[in-house]
mmJSON file of the N, C-alpha and C atoms, coordinates in Angstrom:
{"data_MODEL":{"atom_site":{
"group_PDB":["ATOM","ATOM","ATOM","ATOM","ATOM","ATOM","ATOM","ATOM","ATOM","ATOM","ATOM","ATOM","ATOM","ATOM","ATOM","ATOM","ATOM","ATOM","ATOM","ATOM","ATOM","ATOM","ATOM","ATOM","ATOM","ATOM","ATOM","ATOM","ATOM","ATOM","ATOM","ATOM","ATOM","ATOM","ATOM","ATOM","ATOM","ATOM","ATOM","ATOM","ATOM","ATOM","ATOM","ATOM","ATOM","ATOM","ATOM","ATOM","ATOM","ATOM","ATOM","ATOM","ATOM","ATOM","ATOM","ATOM","ATOM","ATOM","ATOM","ATOM","ATOM","ATOM","ATOM","ATOM","ATOM","ATOM","ATOM","ATOM","ATOM","ATOM","ATOM","ATOM","ATOM","ATOM","ATOM","ATOM","ATOM","ATOM","ATOM","ATOM","ATOM","ATOM","ATOM","ATOM","ATOM","ATOM","ATOM","ATOM","ATOM","ATOM","ATOM","ATOM","ATOM","ATOM","ATOM","ATOM","ATOM","ATOM","ATOM","ATOM","ATOM","ATOM","ATOM","ATOM","ATOM","ATOM","ATOM","ATOM","ATOM","ATOM","ATOM","ATOM","ATOM","ATOM","ATOM","ATOM","ATOM","ATOM","ATOM","ATOM","ATOM","ATOM","ATOM","ATOM","ATOM","ATOM","ATOM","ATOM","ATOM","ATOM","ATOM","ATOM","ATOM","ATOM","ATOM","ATOM","ATOM","ATOM","ATOM","ATOM","ATOM","ATOM","ATOM","ATOM","ATOM","ATOM","ATOM","ATOM","ATOM","ATOM"],
"id":[1,2,3,4,5,6,7,8,9,10,11,12,13,14,15,16,17,18,19,20,21,22,23,24,25,26,27,28,29,30,31,32,33,34,35,36,37,38,39,40,41,42,43,44,45,46,47,48,49,50,51,52,53,54,55,56,57,58,59,60,61,62,63,64,65,66,67,68,69,70,71,72,73,74,75,76,77,78,79,80,81,82,83,84,85,86,87,88,89,90,91,92,93,94,95,96,97,98,99,100,101,102,103,104,105,106,107,108,109,110,111,112,113,114,115,116,117,118,119,120,121,122,123,124,125,126,127,128,129,130,131,132,133,134,135,136,137,138,139,140,141,142,143,144,145,146,147,148,149,150],
"type_symbol":["N","C","C","N","C","C","N","C","C","N","C","C","N","C","C","N","C","C","N","C","C","N","C","C","N","C","C","N","C","C","N","C","C","N","C","C","N","C","C","N","C","C","N","C","C","N","C","C","N","C","C","N","C","C","N","C","C","N","C","C","N","C","C","N","C","C","N","C","C","N","C","C","N","C","C","N","C","C","N","C","C","N","C","C","N","C","C","N","C","C","N","C","C","N","C","C","N","C","C","N","C","C","N","C","C","N","C","C","N","C","C","N","C","C","N","C","C","N","C","C","N","C","C","N","C","C","N","C","C","N","C","C","N","C","C","N","C","C","N","C","C","N","C","C","N","C","C","N","C","C"],
"label_atom_id":["N","CA","C","N","CA","C","N","CA","C","N","CA","C","N","CA","C","N","CA","C","N","CA","C","N","CA","C","N","CA","C","N","CA","C","N","CA","C","N","CA","C","N","CA","C","N","CA","C","N","CA","C","N","CA","C","N","CA","C","N","CA","C","N","CA","C","N","CA","C","N","CA","C","N","CA","C","N","CA","C","N","CA","C","N","CA","C","N","CA","C","N","CA","C","N","CA","C","N","CA","C","N","CA","C","N","CA","C","N","CA","C","N","CA","C","N","CA","C","N","CA","C","N","CA","C","N","CA","C","N","CA","C","N","CA","C","N","CA","C","N","CA","C","N","CA","C","N","CA","C","N","CA","C","N","CA","C","N","CA","C","N","CA","C","N","CA","C","N","CA","C","N","CA","C"],
"label_alt_id":[null,null,null,null,null,null,null,null,null,null,null,null,null,null,null,null,null,null,null,null,null,null,null,null,null,null,null,null,null,null,null,null,null,null,null,null,null,null,null,null,null,null,null,null,null,null,null,null,null,null,null,null,null,null,null,null,null,null,null,null,null,null,null,null,null,null,null,null,null,null,null,null,null,null,null,null,null,null,null,null,null,null,null,null,null,null,null,null,null,null,null,null,null,null,null,null,null,null,null,null,null,null,null,null,null,null,null,null,null,null,null,null,null,null,null,null,null,null,null,null,null,null,null,null,null,null,null,null,null,null,null,null,null,null,null,null,null,null,null,null,null,null,null,null,null,null,null,null,null,null],
"label_comp_id":["ALA","ALA","ALA","LEU","LEU","LEU","ASP","ASP","ASP","ALA","ALA","ALA","GLU","GLU","GLU","GLY","GLY","GLY","LEU","LEU","LEU","ARG","ARG","ARG","ALA","ALA","ALA","LYS","LYS","LYS","THR","THR","THR","LYS","LYS","LYS","VAL","VAL","VAL","ILE","ILE","ILE","ILE","ILE","ILE","GLY","GLY","GLY","GLY","GLY","GLY","GLY","GLY","GLY","PRO","PRO","PRO","VAL","VAL","VAL","SER","SER","SER","GLU","GLU","GLU","ARG","ARG","ARG","PHE","PHE","PHE","ALA","ALA","ALA","GLU","GLU","GLU","GLN","GLN","GLN","ILE","ILE","ILE","GLY","GLY","GLY","ALA","ALA","ALA","ASP","ASP","ASP","ALA","ALA","ALA","TYR","TYR","TYR","ALA","ALA","ALA","PHE","PHE","PHE","ASP","ASP","ASP","ALA","ALA","ALA","VAL","VAL","VAL","ALA","ALA","ALA","GLY","GLY","GLY","VAL","VAL","VAL","ARG","ARG","ARG","ALA","ALA","ALA","ILE","ILE","ILE","LYS","LYS","LYS","GLU","GLU","GLU","LEU","LEU","LEU","ILE","ILE","ILE","ALA","ALA","ALA","ASN","ASN","ASN"],
"label_asym_id":["A","A","A","A","A","A","A","A","A","A","A","A","A","A","A","A","A","A","A","A","A","A","A","A","A","A","A","A","A","A","A","A","A","A","A","A","A","A","A","A","A","A","A","A","A","A","A","A","A","A","A","A","A","A","A","A","A","A","A","A","A","A","A","A","A","A","A","A","A","A","A","A","A","A","A","A","A","A","A","A","A","A","A","A","A","A","A","A","A","A","A","A","A","A","A","A","A","A","A","A","A","A","A","A","A","A","A","A","A","A","A","A","A","A","A","A","A","A","A","A","A","A","A","A","A","A","A","A","A","A","A","A","A","A","A","A","A","A","A","A","A","A","A","A","A","A","A","A","A","A"],
"label_entity_id":["1","1","1","1","1","1","1","1","1","1","1","1","1","1","1","1","1","1","1","1","1","1","1","1","1","1","1","1","1","1","1","1","1","1","1","1","1","1","1","1","1","1","1","1","1","1","1","1","1","1","1","1","1","1","1","1","1","1","1","1","1","1","1","1","1","1","1","1","1","1","1","1","1","1","1","1","1","1","1","1","1","1","1","1","1","1","1","1","1","1","1","1","1","1","1","1","1","1","1","1","1","1","1","1","1","1","1","1","1","1","1","1","1","1","1","1","1","1","1","1","1","1","1","1","1","1","1","1","1","1","1","1","1","1","1","1","1","1","1","1","1","1","1","1","1","1","1","1","1","1"],
"label_seq_id":[1,1,1,2,2,2,3,3,3,4,4,4,5,5,5,6,6,6,7,7,7,8,8,8,9,9,9,10,10,10,11,11,11,12,12,12,13,13,13,14,14,14,15,15,15,16,16,16,17,17,17,18,18,18,19,19,19,20,20,20,21,21,21,22,22,22,23,23,23,24,24,24,25,25,25,26,26,26,27,27,27,28,28,28,29,29,29,30,30,30,31,31,31,32,32,32,33,33,33,34,34,34,35,35,35,36,36,36,37,37,37,38,38,38,39,39,39,40,40,40,41,41,41,42,42,42,43,43,43,44,44,44,45,45,45,46,46,46,47,47,47,48,48,48,49,49,49,50,50,50],
"pdbx_PDB_ins_code":[null,null,null,null,null,null,null,null,null,null,null,null,null,null,null,null,null,null,null,null,null,null,null,null,null,null,null,null,null,null,null,null,null,null,null,null,null,null,null,null,null,null,null,null,null,null,null,null,null,null,null,null,null,null,null,null,null,null,null,null,null,null,null,null,null,null,null,null,null,null,null,null,null,null,null,null,null,null,null,null,null,null,null,null,null,null,null,null,null,null,null,null,null,null,null,null,null,null,null,null,null,null,null,null,null,null,null,null,null,null,null,null,null,null,null,null,null,null,null,null,null,null,null,null,null,null,null,null,null,null,null,null,null,null,null,null,null,null,null,null,null,null,null,null,null,null,null,null,null,null],
"Cartn_x":[122.364,123.066,122.106,120.931,119.965,119.493,119.254,118.849,119.951,121.17,122.301,122.523,122.227,122.416,121.161,120.09,118.853,118.09,118.296,117.68,116.499,116.271,115.257,113.862,113.516,112.179,111.945,113.014,112.898,113.18,113.51,113.94,113.066,112.611,111.848,112.808,112.644,113.48,112.615,113.016,112.303,113.315,113.005,113.906,113.134,113.861,113.18,114.118,113.495,114.245,114.394,115.043,115.203,115.864,116.889,117.615,116.863,115.756,115.057,113.585,112.922,111.501,110.726,109.414,108.571,108.726,108.88,109.083,110.368,111.444,112.702,112.519,111.795,111.534,110.84,109.872,109.184,110.138,110.996,111.93,112.899,113.331,114.304,113.645,112.313,111.599,111.55,111.686,111.587,110.174,110.056,108.751,107.974,108.688,108.021,108.925,108.277,108.968,108.407,109.261,108.826,109.557,108.802,109.433,110.154,109.814,110.522,110.465,111.085,111.184,109.82,108.929,107.598,106.857,106.921,106.294,106.98,108.276,109.008,108.507,108.264,107.733,106.352,105.526,104.197,104.311,105.23,105.417,105.863,106.765,107.243,106.101,105.314,104.179,103.203,102.96,102.052,102.618,103.917,104.541,104.494,104.704,104.667,103.249,102.255,100.859,100.392,100.982,100.565,101.484],
"Cartn_y":[82.372,82.702,82.731,83.326,83.363,81.963,81.134,79.748,78.993,79.144,78.419,78.779,80.018,80.47,80.282,79.748,79.536,80.81,81.846,83.144,83.464,82.663,83.008,83.122,82.275,82.313,83.591,84.215,85.42,86.697,86.579,87.728,87.896,89.097,89.397,89.931,89.443,89.876,90.693,91.94,92.844,93.371,93.214,93.722,94.636,95.45,96.32,97.259,98.138,99.094,98.631,99.449,99.201,97.898,97.449,96.254,94.935,94.927,93.665,93.777,92.641,92.619,91.838,91.974,91.218,89.716,89.346,87.926,87.404,88.186,87.773,87.627,88.559,88.482,87.172,86.777,85.504,84.328,84.398,83.302,83.062,84.127,83.962,83.795,83.86,83.667,84.888,86.073,87.3,87.426,88.067,88.263,89.394,90.321,91.445,92.041,92.701,93.439,94.851,95.824,97.212,97.876,98.571,99.201,100.488,101.084,102.279,102.339,103.364,103.472,103.62,104.384,104.572,103.24,102.472,101.147,100.228,100.415,99.627,99.878,101.133,101.471,100.851,100.92,100.295,98.791,98.153,96.704,96.352,97.144,96.898,97.056,98.112,98.316,97.146,96.64,95.504,94.244,94.009,92.837,92.919,94.106,94.289,94.071,94.552,94.431,92.981,92.169,90.763,89.978],
"Cartn_z":[97.162,98.383,99.577,99.384,100.488,100.855,99.839,100.099,100.833,100.36,100.94,102.405,102.756,104.136,104.988,104.383,105.12,105.423,104.625,104.879,103.97,102.954,101.95,102.553,103.477,104.076,104.879,105.358,106.176,105.403,104.118,103.332,102.102,101.838,100.633,99.57,98.345,97.229,96.282,96.063,95.174,94.166,92.882,91.858,90.929,90.183,89.239,88.528,87.783,86.995,85.555,84.778,83.355,82.96,83.68,83.24,83.393,84.132,84.384,83.994,83.923,83.575,84.632,84.577,85.5,85.245,84.0,83.668,84.316,84.254,84.877,86.383,86.991,88.432,88.782,87.961,88.185,88.014,86.994,86.72,87.871,88.529,89.611,90.977,91.007,92.264,93.158,92.573,93.364,93.924,95.061,95.681,95.025,94.401,93.747,92.679,91.731,90.674,90.683,90.464,90.365,89.208,88.359,87.205,87.569,88.719,89.185,90.716,91.284,92.744,93.408,92.8,93.383,93.444,92.372,92.363,93.373,93.569,94.555,95.965,96.286,97.612,97.793,96.753,96.831,97.07,96.347,96.489,97.903,98.454,99.817,100.817,100.666,101.572,101.503,100.296,100.138,100.787,100.61,101.221,102.743,103.279,104.734,105.26,104.522,104.952,104.97,104.104,104.028,104.883],
"occupancy":[1.0,1.0,1.0,1.0,1.0,1.0,1.0,1.0,1.0,1.0,1.0,1.0,1.0,1.0,1.0,1.0,1.0,1.0,1.0,1.0,1.0,1.0,1.0,1.0,1.0,1.0,1.0,1.0,1.0,1.0,1.0,1.0,1.0,1.0,1.0,1.0,1.0,1.0,1.0,1.0,1.0,1.0,1.0,1.0,1.0,1.0,1.0,1.0,1.0,1.0,1.0,1.0,1.0,1.0,1.0,1.0,1.0,1.0,1.0,1.0,1.0,1.0,1.0,1.0,1.0,1.0,1.0,1.0,1.0,1.0,1.0,1.0,1.0,1.0,1.0,1.0,1.0,1.0,1.0,1.0,1.0,1.0,1.0,1.0,1.0,1.0,1.0,1.0,1.0,1.0,1.0,1.0,1.0,1.0,1.0,1.0,1.0,1.0,1.0,1.0,1.0,1.0,1.0,1.0,1.0,1.0,1.0,1.0,1.0,1.0,1.0,1.0,1.0,1.0,1.0,1.0,1.0,1.0,1.0,1.0,1.0,1.0,1.0,1.0,1.0,1.0,1.0,1.0,1.0,1.0,1.0,1.0,1.0,1.0,1.0,1.0,1.0,1.0,1.0,1.0,1.0,1.0,1.0,1.0,1.0,1.0,1.0,1.0,1.0,1.0],
"B_iso_or_equiv":[0.0,0.0,0.0,0.0,0.0,0.0,0.0,0.0,0.0,0.0,0.0,0.0,0.0,0.0,0.0,0.0,0.0,0.0,0.0,0.0,0.0,0.0,0.0,0.0,0.0,0.0,0.0,0.0,0.0,0.0,0.0,0.0,0.0,0.0,0.0,0.0,0.0,0.0,0.0,0.0,0.0,0.0,0.0,0.0,0.0,0.0,0.0,0.0,0.0,0.0,0.0,0.0,0.0,0.0,0.0,0.0,0.0,0.0,0.0,0.0,0.0,0.0,0.0,0.0,0.0,0.0,0.0,0.0,0.0,0.0,0.0,0.0,0.0,0.0,0.0,0.0,0.0,0.0,0.0,0.0,0.0,0.0,0.0,0.0,0.0,0.0,0.0,0.0,0.0,0.0,0.0,0.0,0.0,0.0,0.0,0.0,0.0,0.0,0.0,0.0,0.0,0.0,0.0,0.0,0.0,0.0,0.0,0.0,0.0,0.0,0.0,0.0,0.0,0.0,0.0,0.0,0.0,0.0,0.0,0.0,0.0,0.0,0.0,0.0,0.0,0.0,0.0,0.0,0.0,0.0,0.0,0.0,0.0,0.0,0.0,0.0,0.0,0.0,0.0,0.0,0.0,0.0,0.0,0.0,0.0,0.0,0.0,0.0,0.0,0.0],
"pdbx_formal_charge":[null,null,null,null,null,null,null,null,null,null,null,null,null,null,null,null,null,null,null,null,null,null,null,null,null,null,null,null,null,null,null,null,null,null,null,null,null,null,null,null,null,null,null,null,null,null,null,null,null,null,null,null,null,null,null,null,null,null,null,null,null,null,null,null,null,null,null,null,null,null,null,null,null,null,null,null,null,null,null,null,null,null,null,null,null,null,null,null,null,null,null,null,null,null,null,null,null,null,null,null,null,null,null,null,null,null,null,null,null,null,null,null,null,null,null,null,null,null,null,null,null,null,null,null,null,null,null,null,null,null,null,null,null,null,null,null,null,null,null,null,null,null,null,null,null,null,null,null,null,null],
"auth_seq_id":[1,1,1,2,2,2,3,3,3,4,4,4,5,5,5,6,6,6,7,7,7,8,8,8,9,9,9,10,10,10,11,11,11,12,12,12,13,13,13,14,14,14,15,15,15,16,16,16,17,17,17,18,18,18,19,19,19,20,20,20,21,21,21,22,22,22,23,23,23,24,24,24,25,25,25,26,26,26,27,27,27,28,28,28,29,29,29,30,30,30,31,31,31,32,32,32,33,33,33,34,34,34,35,35,35,36,36,36,37,37,37,38,38,38,39,39,39,40,40,40,41,41,41,42,42,42,43,43,43,44,44,44,45,45,45,46,46,46,47,47,47,48,48,48,49,49,49,50,50,50],
"auth_comp_id":["ALA","ALA","ALA","LEU","LEU","LEU","ASP","ASP","ASP","ALA","ALA","ALA","GLU","GLU","GLU","GLY","GLY","GLY","LEU","LEU","LEU","ARG","ARG","ARG","ALA","ALA","ALA","LYS","LYS","LYS","THR","THR","THR","LYS","LYS","LYS","VAL","VAL","VAL","ILE","ILE","ILE","ILE","ILE","ILE","GLY","GLY","GLY","GLY","GLY","GLY","GLY","GLY","GLY","PRO","PRO","PRO","VAL","VAL","VAL","SER","SER","SER","GLU","GLU","GLU","ARG","ARG","ARG","PHE","PHE","PHE","ALA","ALA","ALA","GLU","GLU","GLU","GLN","GLN","GLN","ILE","ILE","ILE","GLY","GLY","GLY","ALA","ALA","ALA","ASP","ASP","ASP","ALA","ALA","ALA","TYR","TYR","TYR","ALA","ALA","ALA","PHE","PHE","PHE","ASP","ASP","ASP","ALA","ALA","ALA","VAL","VAL","VAL","ALA","ALA","ALA","GLY","GLY","GLY","VAL","VAL","VAL","ARG","ARG","ARG","ALA","ALA","ALA","ILE","ILE","ILE","LYS","LYS","LYS","GLU","GLU","GLU","LEU","LEU","LEU","ILE","ILE","ILE","ALA","ALA","ALA","ASN","ASN","ASN"],
"auth_asym_id":["A","A","A","A","A","A","A","A","A","A","A","A","A","A","A","A","A","A","A","A","A","A","A","A","A","A","A","A","A","A","A","A","A","A","A","A","A","A","A","A","A","A","A","A","A","A","A","A","A","A","A","A","A","A","A","A","A","A","A","A","A","A","A","A","A","A","A","A","A","A","A","A","A","A","A","A","A","A","A","A","A","A","A","A","A","A","A","A","A","A","A","A","A","A","A","A","A","A","A","A","A","A","A","A","A","A","A","A","A","A","A","A","A","A","A","A","A","A","A","A","A","A","A","A","A","A","A","A","A","A","A","A","A","A","A","A","A","A","A","A","A","A","A","A","A","A","A","A","A","A"],
"auth_atom_id":["N","CA","C","N","CA","C","N","CA","C","N","CA","C","N","CA","C","N","CA","C","N","CA","C","N","CA","C","N","CA","C","N","CA","C","N","CA","C","N","CA","C","N","CA","C","N","CA","C","N","CA","C","N","CA","C","N","CA","C","N","CA","C","N","CA","C","N","CA","C","N","CA","C","N","CA","C","N","CA","C","N","CA","C","N","CA","C","N","CA","C","N","CA","C","N","CA","C","N","CA","C","N","CA","C","N","CA","C","N","CA","C","N","CA","C","N","CA","C","N","CA","C","N","CA","C","N","CA","C","N","CA","C","N","CA","C","N","CA","C","N","CA","C","N","CA","C","N","CA","C","N","CA","C","N","CA","C","N","CA","C","N","CA","C","N","CA","C","N","CA","C","N","CA","C"],
"pdbx_PDB_model_num":[1,1,1,1,1,1,1,1,1,1,1,1,1,1,1,1,1,1,1,1,1,1,1,1,1,1,1,1,1,1,1,1,1,1,1,1,1,1,1,1,1,1,1,1,1,1,1,1,1,1,1,1,1,1,1,1,1,1,1,1,1,1,1,1,1,1,1,1,1,1,1,1,1,1,1,1,1,1,1,1,1,1,1,1,1,1,1,1,1,1,1,1,1,1,1,1,1,1,1,1,1,1,1,1,1,1,1,1,1,1,1,1,1,1,1,1,1,1,1,1,1,1,1,1,1,1,1,1,1,1,1,1,1,1,1,1,1,1,1,1,1,1,1,1,1,1,1,1,1,1]
}}}
């Protein structure tokens, strides 16, 4: 959906939690994976810094 609307280049995709894995995040092209909320905040801070 993001690709189809031309938004993927401007949008970061971060997934995580019990139902998903880091491997799945890589398979779908997510920008980051976090196993919990604290790791998610760290991932967001890192993406913003870069």
